[in-house]
PDB file as gemmi writes it, atoms N, CA and C in Angstrom:
CRYST1    1.000    1.000    1.000  90.00  90.00  90.00 P 1                      
ATOM      1  N   MET A   1     197.186 172.848 139.345  1.00  0.00           N  
ATOM      2  CA  MET A   1     196.414 171.834 138.805  1.00  0.00           C  
ATOM      3  C   MET A   1     195.206 171.877 138.532  1.00  0.00           C  
ATOM      4  N   PRO A   2     193.843 171.926 137.564  1.00  0.00           N  
ATOM      5  CA  PRO A   2     193.167 171.837 137.765  1.00  0.00           C  
ATOM      6  C   PRO A   2     192.309 170.167 138.671  1.00  0.00           C  
ATOM      7  N   THR A   3     191.049 170.644 139.115  1.00  0.00           N  
ATOM      8  CA  THR A   3     190.513 169.318 139.401  1.00  0.00           C  
ATOM      9  C   THR A   3     189.220 168.515 139.084  1.00  0.00           C  
ATOM     10  N   LEU A   4     188.966 167.886 139.195  1.00  0.00           N  
ATOM     11  CA  LEU A   4     187.780 167.476 137.896  1.00  0.00           C  
ATOM     12  C   LEU A   4     186.556 168.226 138.293  1.00  0.00           C  
ATOM     13  N   ARG A   5     186.644 168.593 139.304  1.00  0.00           N  
ATOM     14  CA  ARG A   5     185.196 169.622 139.657  1.00  0.00           C  
ATOM     15  C   ARG A   5     185.125 170.833 138.257  1.00  0.00           C  
ATOM     16  N   ASP A   6     186.748 171.131 137.994  1.00  0.00           N  
ATOM     17  CA  ASP A   6     186.576 172.665 137.353  1.00  0.00           C  
ATOM     18  C   ASP A   6     186.468 172.204 136.159  1.00  0.00           C  
ATOM     19  N   ALA A   7     186.899 170.519 135.571  1.00  0.00           N  
ATOM     20  CA  ALA A   7     186.890 170.326 134.112  1.00  0.00           C  
ATOM     21  C   ALA A   7     185.336 170.007 133.826  1.00  0.00           C  
ATOM     22  N   CYS A   8     184.889 169.823 134.471  1.00  0.00           N  
ATOM     23  CA  CYS A   8     183.550 168.991 134.162  1.00  0.00           C  
ATOM     24  C   CYS A   8     182.212 170.201 134.805  1.00  0.00           C  
ATOM     25  N   ARG A   9     181.330 169.978 134.180  1.00  0.00           N  
ATOM     26  CA  ARG A   9     180.260 171.066 134.026  1.00  0.00           C  
ATOM     27  C   ARG A   9     179.249 170.071 134.975  1.00  0.00           C  
ATOM     28  N   TYR A  10     179.492 168.753 134.937  1.00  0.00           N  
ATOM     29  CA  TYR A  10     178.271 167.996 135.948  1.00  0.00           C  
ATOM     30  C   TYR A  10     178.907 166.331 136.206  1.00  0.00           C  
ATOM     31  N   ILE A  11     178.690 165.977 137.433  1.00  0.00           N  
ATOM     32  CA  ILE A  11     179.329 164.846 137.496  1.00  0.00           C  
ATOM     33  C   ILE A  11     178.035 163.880 138.535  1.00  0.00           C  
ATOM     34  N   ARG A  12     177.968 163.294 137.767  1.00  0.00           N  
ATOM     35  CA  ARG A  12     177.071 161.981 138.862  1.00  0.00           C  
ATOM     36  C   ARG A  12     177.394 161.031 139.265  1.00  0.00           C  
ATOM     37  N   SER A  13     176.880 160.376 140.069  1.00  0.00           N  
ATOM     38  CA  SER A  13     176.902 158.527 139.985  1.00  0.00           C  
ATOM     39  C   SER A  13     175.618 157.781 140.240  1.00  0.00           C  
ATOM     40  N   LYS A  14     175.328 156.387 140.022  1.00  0.00           N  
ATOM     41  CA  LYS A  14     173.941 155.981 140.018  1.00  0.00           C  
ATOM     42  C   LYS A  14     174.551 154.897 140.079  1.00  0.00           C  
ATOM     43  N   ASN A  15     173.086 153.965 139.897  1.00  0.00           N  
ATOM     44  CA  ASN A  15     173.025 152.572 139.960  1.00  0.00           C  
ATOM     45  C   ASN A  15     173.271 152.264 138.533  1.00  0.00           C  
ATOM     46  N   ALA A  16     173.826 150.555 138.292  1.00  0.00           N  
ATOM     47  CA  ALA A  16     173.825 150.393 137.219  1.00  0.00           C  
ATOM     48  C   ALA A  16     172.805 148.839 137.394  1.00  0.00           C  
ATOM     49  N   GLY A  17     171.975 148.520 137.939  1.00  0.00           N  
ATOM     50  CA  GLY A  17     171.907 147.623 138.254  1.00  0.00           C  
ATOM     51  C   GLY A  17     172.392 147.423 139.670  1.00  0.00           C  
ATOM     52  N   PRO A  18     171.722 146.137 140.371  1.00  0.00           N  
ATOM     53  CA  PRO A  18     171.785 146.231 141.792  1.00  0.00           C  
ATOM     54  C   PRO A  18     173.726 145.608 142.455  1.00  0.00           C  
ATOM     55  N   PHE A  19     173.981 145.458 140.744  1.00  0.00           N  
ATOM     56  CA  PHE A  19     175.802 145.089 141.165  1.00  0.00           C  
ATOM     57  C   PHE A  19     176.682 145.805 140.967  1.00  0.00           C  
ATOM     58  N   TRP A  20     175.883 146.716 140.064  1.00  0.00           N  
ATOM     59  CA  TRP A  20     177.187 147.714 139.266  1.00  0.00           C  
ATOM     60  C   TRP A  20     176.892 148.962 139.894  1.00  0.00           C  
ATOM     61  N   VAL A  21     178.084 150.357 139.880  1.00  0.00           N  
ATOM     62  CA  VAL A  21     177.597 152.033 139.992  1.00  0.00           C  
ATOM     63  C   VAL A  21     178.258 152.316 138.842  1.00  0.00           C  
ATOM     64  N   THR A  22     177.858 153.233 138.395  1.00  0.00           N  
ATOM     65  CA  THR A  22     178.399 154.119 137.244  1.00  0.00           C  
ATOM     66  C   THR A  22     178.392 155.373 137.684  1.00  0.00           C  
ATOM     67  N   ILE A  23     179.712 156.450 137.254  1.00  0.00           N  
ATOM     68  CA  ILE A  23     179.844 157.624 137.385  1.00  0.00           C  
ATOM     69  C   ILE A  23     180.159 158.116 135.925  1.00  0.00           C  
ATOM     70  N   ASP A  24     179.062 159.378 135.996  1.00  0.00           N  
ATOM     71  CA  ASP A  24     179.295 159.743 134.376  1.00  0.00           C  
ATOM     72  C   ASP A  24     179.977 161.194 134.794  1.00  0.00           C  
ATOM     73  N   LEU A  25     181.086 161.861 134.021  1.00  0.00           N  
ATOM     74  CA  LEU A  25     181.593 162.708 134.137  1.00  0.00           C  
ATOM     75  C   LEU A  25     181.137 163.876 132.724  1.00  0.00           C  
ATOM     76  N   PHE A  26     180.832 164.756 132.518  1.00  0.00           N  
ATOM     77  CA  PHE A  26     179.939 165.829 131.613  1.00  0.00           C  
ATOM     78  C   PHE A  26     181.070 166.984 131.515  1.00  0.00           C  
ATOM     79  N   PHE A  27     182.280 166.397 130.472  1.00  0.00           N  
ATOM     80  CA  PHE A  27     182.993 168.259 130.547  1.00  0.00           C  
ATOM     81  C   PHE A  27     182.655 168.833 129.802  1.00  0.00           C  
ATOM     82  N   LYS A  28     183.187 170.399 130.863  1.00  0.00           N  
ATOM     83  CA  LYS A  28     182.296 171.488 129.768  1.00  0.00           C  
ATOM     84  C   LYS A  28     182.487 171.636 128.932  1.00  0.00           C  
ATOM     85  N   ASP A  29     183.568 171.326 127.991  1.00  0.00           N  
ATOM     86  CA  ASP A  29     183.394 171.455 126.510  1.00  0.00           C  
ATOM     87  C   ASP A  29     183.960 170.403 125.931  1.00  0.00           C  
ATOM     88  N   THR A  30     184.057 170.728 124.498  1.00  0.00           N  
ATOM     89  CA  THR A  30     184.948 169.553 123.619  1.00  0.00           C  
ATOM     90  C   THR A  30     186.593 169.725 124.516  1.00  0.00           C  
ATOM     91  N   GLU A  31     186.980 170.808 124.304  1.00  0.00           N  
ATOM     92  CA  GLU A  31     188.575 170.842 124.583  1.00  0.00           C  
ATOM     93  C   GLU A  31     189.145 170.302 125.649  1.00  0.00           C  
ATOM     94  N   SER A  32     187.864 170.486 127.317  1.00  0.00           N  
ATOM     95  CA  SER A  32     187.986 169.667 128.503  1.00  0.00           C  
ATOM     96  C   SER A  32     188.169 168.237 127.927  1.00  0.00           C  
ATOM     97  N   PHE A  33     187.073 168.017 127.091  1.00  0.00           N  
ATOM     98  CA  PHE A  33     186.897 166.498 127.294  1.00  0.00           C  
ATOM     99  C   PHE A  33     188.776 165.816 126.741  1.00  0.00           C  
ATOM    100  N   ARG A  34     188.698 166.625 125.419  1.00  0.00           N  
ATOM    101  CA  ARG A  34     189.891 165.828 124.972  1.00  0.00           C  
ATOM    102  C   ARG A  34     191.057 166.311 125.109  1.00  0.00           C  
ATOM    103  N   LYS A  35     191.583 167.487 126.087  1.00  0.00           N  
ATOM    104  CA  LYS A  35     192.929 167.185 127.431  1.00  0.00           C  
ATOM    105  C   LYS A  35     192.667 166.315 128.482  1.00  0.00           C  
ATOM    106  N   TYR A  36     191.168 165.878 129.314  1.00  0.00           N  
ATOM    107  CA  TYR A  36     191.248 165.529 130.500  1.00  0.00           C  
ATOM    108  C   TYR A  36     191.073 164.448 130.024  1.00  0.00           C  
ATOM    109  N   HIS A  37     190.471 163.664 129.379  1.00  0.00           N  
ATOM    110  CA  HIS A  37     189.413 162.145 129.156  1.00  0.00           C  
ATOM    111  C   HIS A  37     190.249 160.989 129.344  1.00  0.00           C  
ATOM    112  N   ALA A  38     191.677 161.141 129.007  1.00  0.00           N  
ATOM    113  CA  ALA A  38     192.785 160.103 129.330  1.00  0.00           C  
ATOM    114  C   ALA A  38     193.358 160.300 130.094  1.00  0.00           C  
ATOM    115  N   SER A  39     192.812 161.343 131.158  1.00  0.00           N  
ATOM    116  CA  SER A  39     194.172 161.399 132.329  1.00  0.00           C  
ATOM    117  C   SER A  39     194.467 160.338 133.381  1.00  0.00           C  
ATOM    118  N   LYS A  40     195.861 159.965 133.605  1.00  0.00           N  
ATOM    119  CA  LYS A  40     195.701 158.781 134.538  1.00  0.00           C  
ATOM    120  C   LYS A  40     194.526 158.951 136.008  1.00  0.00           C  
ATOM    121  N   ALA A  41     194.245 160.231 136.432  1.00  0.00           N  
ATOM    122  CA  ALA A  41     193.338 160.569 137.418  1.00  0.00           C  
ATOM    123  C   ALA A  41     192.306 160.032 137.217  1.00  0.00           C  
ATOM    124  N   ILE A  42     191.699 159.727 136.417  1.00  0.00           N  
ATOM    125  CA  ILE A  42     190.658 158.887 136.075  1.00  0.00           C  
ATOM    126  C   ILE A  42     190.903 157.711 135.178  1.00  0.00           C  
ATOM    127  N   SER A  43     191.969 157.098 135.543  1.00  0.00           N  
ATOM    128  CA  SER A  43     192.537 155.959 134.812  1.00  0.00           C  
ATOM    129  C   SER A  43     190.937 154.883 135.607  1.00  0.00           C  
ATOM    130  N   PRO A  44     191.409 153.488 134.653  1.00  0.00           N  
ATOM    131  CA  PRO A  44     190.516 152.759 135.706  1.00  0.00           C  
ATOM    132  C   PRO A  44     191.531 151.826 136.766  1.00  0.00           C  
ATOM    133  N   PRO A  45     192.800 152.044 136.993  1.00  0.00           N  
ATOM    134  CA  PRO A  45     193.480 151.901 137.734  1.00  0.00           C  
ATOM    135  C   PRO A  45     193.228 152.399 139.304  1.00  0.00           C  
ATOM    136  N   ARG A  46     192.902 154.373 139.046  1.00  0.00           N  
ATOM    137  CA  ARG A  46     192.888 154.696 139.836  1.00  0.00           C  
ATOM    138  C   ARG A  46     191.720 154.886 140.286  1.00  0.00           C  
ATOM    139  N   ILE A  47     190.415 155.139 139.475  1.00  0.00           N  
ATOM    140  CA  ILE A  47     189.658 154.619 140.435  1.00  0.00           C  
ATOM    141  C   ILE A  47     189.471 153.227 140.669  1.00  0.00           C  
ATOM    142  N   ALA A  48     189.614 152.264 140.508  1.00  0.00           N  
ATOM    143  CA  ALA A  48     189.713 150.828 141.300  1.00  0.00           C  
ATOM    144  C   ALA A  48     190.820 151.242 142.749  1.00  0.00           C  
ATOM    145  N   GLN A  49     191.579 152.343 142.786  1.00  0.00           N  
ATOM    146  CA  GLN A  49     191.933 152.260 143.940  1.00  0.00           C  
ATOM    147  C   GLN A  49     190.893 153.153 144.980  1.00  0.00           C  
ATOM    148  N   GLU A  50     190.398 154.113 144.442  1.00  0.00           N  
ATOM    149  CA  GLU A  50     189.763 154.809 145.006  1.00  0.00           C  
ATOM    150  C   GLU A  50     188.662 154.301 145.696  1.00  0.00           C  
ATOM    151  N   TYR A  51     188.149 152.862 144.674  1.00  0.00           N  
ATOM    152  CA  TYR A  51     186.812 152.716 145.426  1.00  0.00           C  
ATOM    153  C   TYR A  51     186.744 150.906 145.653  1.00  0.00           C  
ATOM    154  N   GLY A  52     188.324 150.751 145.930  1.00  0.00           N  
ATOM    155  CA  GLY A  52     188.342 149.603 146.424  1.00  0.00           C  
ATOM    156  C   GLY A  52     187.676 148.140 145.329  1.00  0.00           C  
ATOM    157  N   VAL A  53     187.784 148.631 144.535  1.00  0.00           N  
ATOM    158  CA  VAL A  53     187.697 147.069 143.318  1.00  0.00           C  
ATOM    159  C   VAL A  53     188.724 146.800 142.136  1.00  0.00           C  
ATOM    160  N   ASP A  54     188.849 145.753 142.122  1.00  0.00           N  
ATOM    161  CA  ASP A  54     189.906 145.067 140.736  1.00  0.00           C  
ATOM    162  C   ASP A  54     189.584 145.836 139.992  1.00  0.00           C  
ATOM    163  N   PRO A  55     191.158 146.215 139.542  1.00  0.00           N  
ATOM    164  CA  PRO A  55     190.736 147.179 138.456  1.00  0.00           C  
ATOM    165  C   PRO A  55     190.537 146.532 137.064  1.00  0.00           C  
ATOM    166  N   ALA A  56     190.652 145.174 137.427  1.00  0.00           N  
ATOM    167  CA  ALA A  56     190.232 144.689 135.972  1.00  0.00           C  
ATOM    168  C   ALA A  56     188.481 144.724 135.757  1.00  0.00           C  
ATOM    169  N   MET A  57     188.155 144.469 136.544  1.00  0.00           N  
ATOM    170  CA  MET A  57     186.565 145.336 136.643  1.00  0.00           C  
ATOM    171  C   MET A  57     186.064 146.573 136.458  1.00  0.00           C  
ATOM    172  N   VAL A  58     187.025 147.575 136.272  1.00  0.00           N  
ATOM    173  CA  VAL A  58     186.456 148.588 136.057  1.00  0.00           C  
ATOM    174  C   VAL A  58     185.971 148.999 134.438  1.00  0.00           C  
ATOM    175  N   LYS A  59     185.132 149.720 134.331  1.00  0.00           N  
ATOM    176  CA  LYS A  59     184.268 149.641 132.956  1.00  0.00           C  
ATOM    177  C   LYS A  59     185.197 151.168 132.496  1.00  0.00           C  
ATOM    178  N   TYR A  60     185.444 151.927 131.200  1.00  0.00           N  
ATOM    179  CA  TYR A  60     185.664 152.955 131.071  1.00  0.00           C  
ATOM    180  C   TYR A  60     185.508 153.538 129.282  1.00  0.00           C  
ATOM    181  N   PHE A  61     184.645 154.030 129.617  1.00  0.00           N  
ATOM    182  CA  PHE A  61     183.892 154.544 128.174  1.00  0.00           C  
ATOM    183  C   PHE A  61     183.871 156.071 127.626  1.00  0.00           C  
ATOM    184  N   PRO A  62     184.675 156.797 126.746  1.00  0.00           N  
ATOM    185  CA  PRO A  62     184.917 157.545 126.814  1.00  0.00           C  
ATOM    186  C   PRO A  62     183.405 158.319 125.621  1.00  0.00           C  
ATOM    187  N   ILE A  63     182.669 158.782 125.563  1.00  0.00           N  
ATOM    188  CA  ILE A  63     181.378 159.374 124.457  1.00  0.00           C  
ATOM    189  C   ILE A  63     182.209 160.515 124.668  1.00  0.00           C  
ATOM    190  N   GLU A  64     182.727 161.125 123.136  1.00  0.00           N  
ATOM    191  CA  GLU A  64     183.356 161.909 122.988  1.00  0.00           C  
ATOM    192  C   GLU A  64     182.427 163.152 122.037  1.00  0.00           C  
ATOM    193  N   ASN A  65     181.116 162.797 121.414  1.00  0.00           N  
ATOM    194  CA  ASN A  65     180.130 163.511 121.101  1.00  0.00           C  
ATOM    195  C   ASN A  65     179.043 163.760 122.122  1.00  0.00           C  
ATOM    196  N   LEU A  66     179.093 163.266 123.159  1.00  0.00           N  
ATOM    197  CA  LEU A  66     178.858 164.372 124.246  1.00  0.00           C  
ATOM    198  C   LEU A  66     179.644 164.561 125.472  1.00  0.00           C  
ATOM    199  N   ASN A  67     181.319 164.957 124.861  1.00  0.00           N  
ATOM    200  CA  ASN A  67     181.953 165.743 125.855  1.00  0.00           C  
ATOM    201  C   ASN A  67     182.144 164.679 126.846  1.00  0.00           C  
ATOM    202  N   ALA A  68     181.875 163.206 127.527  1.00  0.00           N  
ATOM    203  CA  ALA A  68     181.732 162.411 128.188  1.00  0.00           C  
ATOM    204  C   ALA A  68     182.357 161.350 128.331  1.00  0.00           C  
ATOM    205  N   VAL A  69     182.532 161.041 129.628  1.00  0.00           N  
ATOM    206  CA  VAL A  69     183.224 159.601 130.355  1.00  0.00           C  
ATOM    207  C   VAL A  69     182.197 158.852 131.314  1.00  0.00           C  
ATOM    208  N   LYS A  70     181.790 157.701 131.051  1.00  0.00           N  
ATOM    209  CA  LYS A  70     181.245 156.940 131.764  1.00  0.00           C  
ATOM    210  C   LYS A  70     182.591 155.481 132.154  1.00  0.00           C  
ATOM    211  N   ILE A  71     182.457 155.642 133.695  1.00  0.00           N  
ATOM    212  CA  ILE A  71     183.030 154.529 134.538  1.00  0.00           C  
ATOM    213  C   ILE A  71     181.837 153.882 135.110  1.00  0.00           C  
ATOM    214  N   SER A  72     181.878 152.356 135.011  1.00  0.00           N  
ATOM    215  CA  SER A  72     181.678 151.753 135.498  1.00  0.00           C  
ATOM    216  C   SER A  72     182.444 150.615 136.327  1.00  0.00           C  
ATOM    217  N   PHE A  73     181.818 149.940 137.791  1.00  0.00           N  
ATOM    218  CA  PHE A  73     182.428 149.194 138.281  1.00  0.00           C  
ATOM    219  C   PHE A  73     181.787 148.560 139.444  1.00  0.00           C  
ATOM    220  N   PRO A  74     182.174 147.369 139.849  1.00  0.00           N  
ATOM    221  CA  PRO A  74     181.244 146.155 140.612  1.00  0.00           C  
ATOM    222  C   PRO A  74     181.277 146.946 142.062  1.00  0.00           C  
ATOM    223  N   ARG A  75     179.713 147.075 142.628  1.00  0.00           N  
ATOM    224  CA  ARG A  75     179.924 147.553 143.994  1.00  0.00           C  
ATOM    225  C   ARG A  75     180.194 146.640 144.551  1.00  0.00           C  
ATOM    226  N   LYS A  76     180.629 147.066 145.947  1.00  0.00           N  
ATOM    227  CA  LYS A  76     181.272 146.053 146.726  1.00  0.00           C  
ATOM    228  C   LYS A  76     179.802 144.892 147.915  1.00  0.00           C  
ATOM    229  N   THR A  77     179.042 145.309 147.842  1.00  0.00           N  
ATOM    230  CA  THR A  77     177.638 144.718 148.435  1.00  0.00           C  
ATOM    231  C   THR A  77     176.625 144.760 147.820  1.00  0.00           C  
ATOM    232  N   PRO A  78     175.975 144.198 146.838  1.00  0.00           N  
ATOM    233  CA  PRO A  78     174.642 143.949 146.907  1.00  0.00           C  
ATOM    234  C   PRO A  78     173.913 145.345 147.250  1.00  0.00           C  
ATOM    235  N   GLN A  79     172.820 145.992 146.020  1.00  0.00           N  
ATOM    236  CA  GLN A  79     171.563 146.586 146.507  1.00  0.00           C  
ATOM    237  C   GLN A  79     170.652 146.423 147.419  1.00  0.00           C  
ATOM    238  N   GLY A  80     170.676 147.144 148.410  1.00  0.00           N  
ATOM    239  CA  GLY A  80     169.652 146.337 149.313  1.00  0.00           C  
ATOM    240  C   GLY A  80     170.672 146.232 150.744  1.00  0.00           C  
ATOM    241  N   GLY A  81     171.369 145.872 150.369  1.00  0.00           N  
ATOM    242  CA  GLY A  81     172.012 144.901 151.795  1.00  0.00           C  
ATOM    243  C   GLY A  81     171.802 145.574 152.891  1.00  0.00           C  
ATOM    244  N   THR A  82     171.984 144.625 153.873  1.00  0.00           N  
ATOM    245  CA  THR A  82     171.572 145.464 155.331  1.00  0.00           C  
ATOM    246  C   THR A  82     172.969 146.468 155.534  1.00  0.00           C  
ATOM    247  N   VAL A  83     173.809 146.033 155.241  1.00  0.00           N  
ATOM    248  CA  VAL A  83     174.815 147.003 155.134  1.00  0.00           C  
ATOM    249  C   VAL A  83     175.006 148.325 154.258  1.00  0.00           C  
ATOM    250  N   GLU A  84     174.049 148.650 153.532  1.00  0.00           N  
ATOM    251  CA  GLU A  84     173.780 149.685 152.832  1.00  0.00           C  
ATOM    252  C   GLU A  84     173.606 151.060 153.290  1.00  0.00           C  
ATOM    253  N   ARG A  85     174.763 151.861 152.724  1.00  0.00           N  
ATOM    254  CA  ARG A  85     174.288 153.013 153.543  1.00  0.00           C  
ATOM    255  C   ARG A  85     174.298 154.110 152.221  1.00  0.00           C  
ATOM    256  N   ASP A  86     174.234 153.741 150.550  1.00  0.00           N  
ATOM    257  CA  ASP A  86     173.508 154.473 149.795  1.00  0.00           C  
ATOM    258  C   ASP A  86     173.045 153.882 148.634  1.00  0.00           C  
ATOM    259  N   MET A  87     171.846 153.766 148.651  1.00  0.00           N  
ATOM    260  CA  MET A  87     171.071 152.412 148.119  1.00  0.00           C  
ATOM    261  C   MET A  87     170.608 152.707 146.426  1.00  0.00           C  
ATOM    262  N   HIS A  88     171.342 154.294 146.058  1.00  0.00           N  
ATOM    263  CA  HIS A  88     170.974 154.492 144.697  1.00  0.00           C  
ATOM    264  C   HIS A  88     172.686 155.030 144.303  1.00  0.00           C  
ATOM    265  N   GLN A  89     173.389 155.021 145.496  1.00  0.00           N  
ATOM    266  CA  GLN A  89     174.958 155.337 145.005  1.00  0.00           C  
ATOM    267  C   GLN A  89     174.968 156.591 144.407  1.00  0.00           C  
ATOM    268  N   GLY A  90     174.456 157.490 144.569  1.00  0.00           N  
ATOM    269  CA  GLY A  90     173.660 159.069 143.899  1.00  0.00           C  
ATOM    270  C   GLY A  90     174.729 159.820 144.839  1.00  0.00           C  
ATOM    271  N   GLN A  91     175.517 159.133 145.669  1.00  0.00           N  
ATOM    272  CA  GLN A  91     176.850 159.912 146.813  1.00  0.00           C  
ATOM    273  C   GLN A  91     177.759 159.512 146.267  1.00  0.00           C  
ATOM    274  N   GLN A  92     178.307 158.749 145.670  1.00  0.00           N  
ATOM    275  CA  GLN A  92     179.550 158.090 145.242  1.00  0.00           C  
ATOM    276  C   GLN A  92     180.625 159.029 144.694  1.00  0.00           C  
ATOM    277  N   TYR A  93     179.711 160.176 144.085  1.00  0.00           N  
ATOM    278  CA  TYR A  93     180.797 160.492 143.263  1.00  0.00           C  
ATOM    279  C   TYR A  93     181.622 161.813 144.276  1.00  0.00           C  
ATOM    280  N   ALA A  94     181.407 161.831 144.919  1.00  0.00           N  
ATOM    281  CA  ALA A  94     181.850 163.252 145.545  1.00  0.00           C  
ATOM    282  C   ALA A  94     183.277 163.150 146.389  1.00  0.00           C  
ATOM    283  N   ARG A  95     183.391 161.878 146.320  1.00  0.00           N  
ATOM    284  CA  ARG A  95     185.429 161.825 146.371  1.00  0.00           C  
ATOM    285  C   ARG A  95     186.037 162.078 145.094  1.00  0.00           C  
ATOM    286  N   LEU A  96     185.326 162.040 143.867  1.00  0.00           N  
ATOM    287  CA  LEU A  96     186.429 162.502 143.097  1.00  0.00           C  
ATOM    288  C   LEU A  96     186.837 164.010 142.904  1.00  0.00           C  
ATOM    289  N   LEU A  97     185.695 164.672 143.285  1.00  0.00           N  
ATOM    290  CA  LEU A  97     185.184 165.872 142.621  1.00  0.00           C  
ATOM    291  C   LEU A  97     186.714 167.000 142.716  1.00  0.00           C  
ATOM    292  N   SER A  98     187.417 166.676 143.640  1.00  0.00           N  
ATOM    293  CA  SER A  98     188.901 167.353 144.190  1.00  0.00           C  
ATOM    294  C   SER A  98     190.019 166.511 143.896  1.00  0.00           C  
ATOM    295  N   ILE A  99     190.361 165.241 142.679  1.00  0.00           N  
ATOM    296  CA  ILE A  99     191.182 165.128 142.223  1.00  0.00           C  
ATOM    297  C   ILE A  99     191.880 165.520 141.452  1.00  0.00           C  
ATOM    298  N   GLU A 100     192.929 165.954 141.076  1.00  0.00           N  
ATOM    299  CA  GLU A 100     194.154 167.236 140.041  1.00  0.00           C  
ATOM    300  C   GLU A 100     194.322 165.993 139.378  1.00  0.00           C  
ATOM    301  N   LEU A 101     193.633 166.560 138.000  1.00  0.00           N  
ATOM    302  CA  LEU A 101     193.803 165.876 136.477  1.00  0.00           C  
ATOM    303  C   LEU A 101     195.426 166.227 135.956  1.00  0.00           C  
ATOM    304  N   GLU A 102     195.625 165.750 135.174  1.00  0.00           N  
ATOM    305  CA  GLU A 102     197.387 165.437 134.508  1.00  0.00           C  
ATOM    306  C   GLU A 102     197.397 165.693 133.548  1.00  0.00           C  
TER     307      GLU A 102                                                      
END                                                                             
C-alpha cells in the first residue's frame, strides 16, 4: 500500500488562526489526486481520530485544480497558551506521513 508520503509531493501543516490547524496535502499529479483524495485514510473521521478532535469539526476541502486537499480542525488549546509545544503547528503533519492509502 502506498503511504501519504508516497502519493504527495508536499505536505504541510500550519496555523489557521489561533484556534484552528490546517493541513495541506499536495498530490504529485492529477492521477494521484483522483485516486487518493477521497481515501478513508484521510477522511474527516480518520483525521479526527488521529488528532483527538470531534469529527463534526473537521473540515475537508478537495481542490482539484491544484491536486490538493486542505483539512482543517480546531486546536486542542489556543495558540500561545502555557502548554503550547508547537506554536505555529508546523510539525503536526508528520504523524500523517506513514498513513497507508486505500
